[in-house]
N, C-alpha and C positions, 0 to 999 in steps of 0.2 A: 584234529579238525576233519570232518567228513563232509563231502558234498556229492550231489547226484548230478549226472549229466555232464555235457561238455565233451569236446573232441580234443584228444591229445595228438600232437604231431611231433615228429623228430625234427632236428635242425635242418636236415637236407630236404625235408618234405618228401621223403621216399617211403614213409610209413606213418599211418595214423590209425586211431582206434577211438571208439566211444565207449569207455568202460562203464560197467554197471554203477560203480561209485569210485570216488577218489578219496583217499585218506592221507593225511599229512601228520604222521606221528612225530612227536617232539623228543622222545626218549627211546632207547632200546626196548624198554618194557612196553611202550606204545606200539612198536613194531610187533612184538610178541602177541599183544592183544588183537591186533589187526589180522595176523596170520591165523590165530585161533578162531576168530569170528568168521573168516573166509572159509576155513575148513568146516566149521559147523553148518555153514550154508551151502557147502558143496561148490564153492566158487574158486576159480584160479586166482592167484595173486602174484603180482610182479612189482619190483621196485624199479624206479627210474631215477636217473640223475639229471644230467643236462640234455639228454636226448641227442648226443653227438655221434651215436652209431648210425651208420647208413643202412644197416639191415633192420629187420623187425625184431631184433633180439630182446628189446625192452617192451614190446607191445603187450598191453595188459587188457584183455577183453573182459575180465572179471573185476577184480579189485586192483586199482593202481595205487601204489604207495609212492608219494613224493617225499623224498628224504632231504629236502632243502633245509629243514630245521635241525637236522642231525649234522652239525658242522662244528669243527674245533678239535682241540687236543684233549684227549682223555688223560694221558700221562706221558711224561717224557723223562728220559734218563740220559743226561749229557755224557756220562761216563761210558755207557755202552753204545750210545747212539741210537737207541731204540725208542721210537715214538709211536704212540697209538692215537689214531685219528678216528672220529666218528665217520660213518660211511659216506655221508653226503658232502663231506668237505671238498670244496673245489680245489683243483690243482693250483690255480693261480693264487690262492690264499696261503698255500703251504709254505712257500719261501719265507714269508714274513713271520709265520708261526714258528718256524724252525730257527730263524735268525737269533731270537732271544736265547736260544740254547747253543748257539755257535755251530749249528748243523745245517745240512742241505741234503736233498735227495741226490743219490749217486748219478742218476741220469733222468732225463725227461724227454717226452715227445715234443714235436714242434708246435702243438696246440695245447693250451692249458685251461680250456673251458670245462673239461670233464670233471666229474666227481672221482674221488680216489677209488671208490669201490667199482664204479663203472669202468674206469680205465684199466685196472688190473684184471677185471673179470673178462674183458674182451681182448686182452693181449696187446694193449697200447705199448708202443716201443719208441725209442729214439734212434740214434745212430751211434756207432762206435764199436769196432770189431772186438774190443776187449770188455764190453759191457752188455749185460742182458736187458731185456725189456723190463717194464715197470714191475711186473709180477714177480720177477726174480728178487726184488727188494723186500718182498713180503715175508715176514717171519712169524706172523700170527694173524688169525682171523677169528672173529666171533660172529656166528650166524644163528638165525632162527630157522629151525628145521620145519618140515611139513607137519610134524607132530606138535609144533608150537613150543619147542623146547630150545633153550640156549645150548649151543655146541661150541666149545672152545677148541681151536686147533692151533697148536704151536709146538715148540720143542719138548715141552713137558706133558702136554695132553694131546692125544690123538695125532702124534707126530707123523704117522704113516699116511695121513690124509692130506698133509700140507701141499704136496705137489699137485694134487687134484683141486683142492679148495682155493689155492692162490690164484688160479685162473679157471674159474668154474662156470663161466657163461651165464651165471644167474640160475643155473639148473639144480643146484644142490641146496639152496636155501637163500634167505635174505640176509645179506651181510649187514651187520650193525656197527662193527668197527674193524679197523685194519691196523696192524702193527708193522711198521717199516724199519728196516735196518738202514739208518742214515749214516752220512759221513761228515767229517768236519767241513765247514764252509770252505768253498774254494772259488777261485777266479779263473776265467778262461780268456785266452788270447785267441781272437778269431780273425781269420783272413778269408774274405769272400772275393773271388776273382774269376773272371771269364777265362776260358781256355778252349783251344780247338777241340771239338768233340772227339775226333779220331785220336788225338794225343791222349785224352783222358781215358778212353777205352783201352788203348794199347798199354797204358801204364797203371791201370786201375788197381791191381793188387798192391803195387808199391805205394800208391797214394793212400790206400786204406791202411796199410801197415805203418806208414810214416806218421800218422796223426792219431791222437786220442779219439777224435771224432771226425769222420769224413762223410760227405754226401755230395751229390750233384743233381742239378735240375737241367733238363733239356726242353726248350721250347720247340715243338715241331715246326718244320719249315725253316729251321736255322741250322748252322753247322758249328754252334757254340754250346759248350757246357758251362753252366754257372756253378762253380765249385765252392764248397764251404768246408774249411778245415779249422779245427780248434784244438788247442793244447791246454791242458789243465795246469793251473798254477796255485801255490798256496794263497790263503786269504790275505796274507800280508803283501802280496805283489801289488805294485803300483797300477792303478786302474786308469785307463784312458777311454772312457765310454764315448759312444757316438754323441756328437753335439745334438742337443734337443731339437733344434730346427732341422738339422740334417736327417735325423732319425724320422721326424714327422714327415718330411718330404718323401723319403724312401718307402716307409712302411704304411703311412696313412694316405698321403696324396697320390703317390704313384701305384704302389702295390695293391691298394684297395680302391681308392676313389677313381682314378683314371682307368684302372683295369676293369672295374665294374662297368664303366661306360663302354669300354671296348668290347667286352663280352656281350653286352646287350646289343650293341651296334652290329656285331658279327652275326647275330641271329637274323638281322634284316639284310645285311650285305656281307655274305661270307667271304667275299674277295678281300676284305680288309684284314682278315685274320693273319695271314702270312706276313704282310708288311708290318702289322702291329707287333707280332712276335719278334721280328728282326729289330724293330725299334726298342722293344722291351729289354733285349739283351745288351743293347748299347747304353741304356739309361740306368740299369740296375745291376746289382751283383758285383760291385767293385769297391770294397771298403775294408779297413783294418781297424780293430778296436780291442780293448781289454775291459772286461766288466764281470760282475757277479754271474755265477753259472746260469741261473735261471733267466737272466736277461739276454744271455747269448743263445741258450738252447731253444727258447720259445719265441714265437712271433705272433702277431695279430693277423688273423685272416677273417675278414668280414664279408667277402664276396662268397655268396652261397654256391656250393658245388656238389657234385656226386662223385664218389670215388670207389675204385676197385684197387686192391693191393694184394699181391701174391708174394709169399716167402719162398725163395729158391735156395738150393745149395749154393753157397757163395761162388763156387767155381762155374756155375751155369749162368751167372748174371749177364755177362757180356754177350754171349750168343743169343740169349733170350731178348735182351735189349735191342740188338741189331735186327732181330726178326720183327719186333714191334715197330721199329723205325721204318723198315722196309714195307711193312703192311700199310702204314699210314701213307707212304709215298705211292704205293701201287694202287691203292683204292681212291686216292685223291681226296681224302678227308681233310677238312679244315678244322684242326684241333686247336682250341684257344688256350687250353691249360697245359702246363708243363708236365713232363714225365719225371718222377722223382725216384732217386736210387739211394738206398741207405743200407747199412750193415750192422749186425749185432752178433754177439757171441752165442754159442750153443748153450742150452740149458737142459734140465731134466724134468721140467713141468710137463705133466701128462698131455695137455692139449695146447702147449705152446707151439707157435709156428716155427720156433727155432729149436724144437726138441731134437737133441742128439746130433746137431750139425751146425757148423758155422753158416750163418745165413745172410743173404742179401735180399732186399725188398725192392720190387718194382711197383710203383703206384701210378695209376693213370686216373685222370679226372676229366669231367666235363662240366661246363656251366650248368646250373640247375635247371634252366629253361630249355636246354638242348637235350635231345633224346640220345642217351649214351649206349643204347642197346647194341647196335651193330659193332661199334668200336670195342665195347667191353667184351662182347662175345668172341671177337677175333683175338683180343689180348688173352682172354682166359684160355683159349685153345693152345696158344703158345706157351703159357705158363704151365699148363698141365703136362705138356710134352717134355718139359724140363724139370719135372719133380716138384711143381709148385704146391703150396698149401695156402688157401685163402685166409686173409685176415678175418677174424670172426665178426668184427664190427663193420666190415665194408662189403660192398655188393659182390655177390658171387652166386653161382647156381648149383653148387655141389650138394649132394645128398649124403645121408649117413653111410650108404654102401660105398660111395667113392671116398669119403673121408676115412673110413675104417682102414683102407689100404695105405693111407698116408701117415697114420699115427700108430706107433707100436703099442701105446697104452690106451687106445680108444675103447676097447672092450672092458678094460679095467675101470675106466671112467663111467661107462654106461652101467656097469654092475654096481658101482657106488651110488649112482643116481637111483637105481632100482631100490637100493637099501634105504637111502635117505628120503626119497620122494616116490614111494611106490604108486601113489594115486595121481602123480603128475600135477601136483598142486602148483608148481612153479613153471609149468610148460606153456608154450604157445605154438603157433604154426611154424615159426622159424626153428625153434628147438626140436619140434617133431621132425622137421626136414633134416636137420644136421645131426641129430642124435638117434633118430628113429622113434617110432611110436611104441 
């Protein structure tokens, strides 16, 4: 299906574009035809999923490809755990698709609205110091190149390209399917509890090492960390899920409904932000349950926000966090959203934020109607001083020159891009900024 006109916006309302035309291919061959047609007309072409990146990485001024109709399983092998999904498959649909094969994704981020191709291409990650980001689960990719040809990359074909293509920023071609290395279905025991912030910071290394998955949130203007620790159990483990009503109260009524009202009210009366944050840490973040992995790892977030996240060498997280906290206090900002801290294992993907080092992430947020500029600029300066790499799908100001210094394989990636897309068919302003013209 093809249509002309209309404005595309991302979820956070930080990027928008009025493409020349929008196409909605229903098959990989339909994607191929769309790329070939764009090339014949000298137009750029970009695929979009759910639009959950905060940057302009998916902005398509020429031809915008909506991949909503490319969803589902192409093939699955229960014995090897390898499952191939069409590129537009939403993460929240994957657990049910895998359940019939007794499988699950090894790890997930805390939001599951993204498409699988968008999530891996931008470096989406969860938490767990022994587990990598979502792109580390990729063992095969099929994409359409700028020449309009199918290119398969896996262990048998073009294997040397996999560390680049698995997390390719949408710069190397349009992904039409993704093969994941899945694991047997598993259950997780979760403990969410508040703890004194200083105690958490002083014992952070031990807390991270002691759990399969650990993270914490800190609401500015409080002295409490809301910790989340999770242990992996076999699928046969007895489940004690959250009561339906209790979960609705925590995650829908309080975390989204009441919180949305408080964020909006804080725009009019900033003085309410600090007392509301103190109330929030008393009302939420204290529960224990056991459930299927995806029901523990992900959560619903309907309050619209803007986000910046930086990946740091894990050993630099505490000092950088303390500097962010001190900056908020010194400048008297009223920050309504929590600061989030997570951890992942190092990997060898060329443009992964965890490339070559155990990594901790510090993410900061603002309500979407608040101006985040001053806060984010201050946080970014701190992160850069401590070896930070920005999340590709979240707000930052870095350019290719700055990023080259932070990624050992940056020039290799750019050279591959030159080879696969010499005319920059898949480029846009964001990619020109972060990869160079």
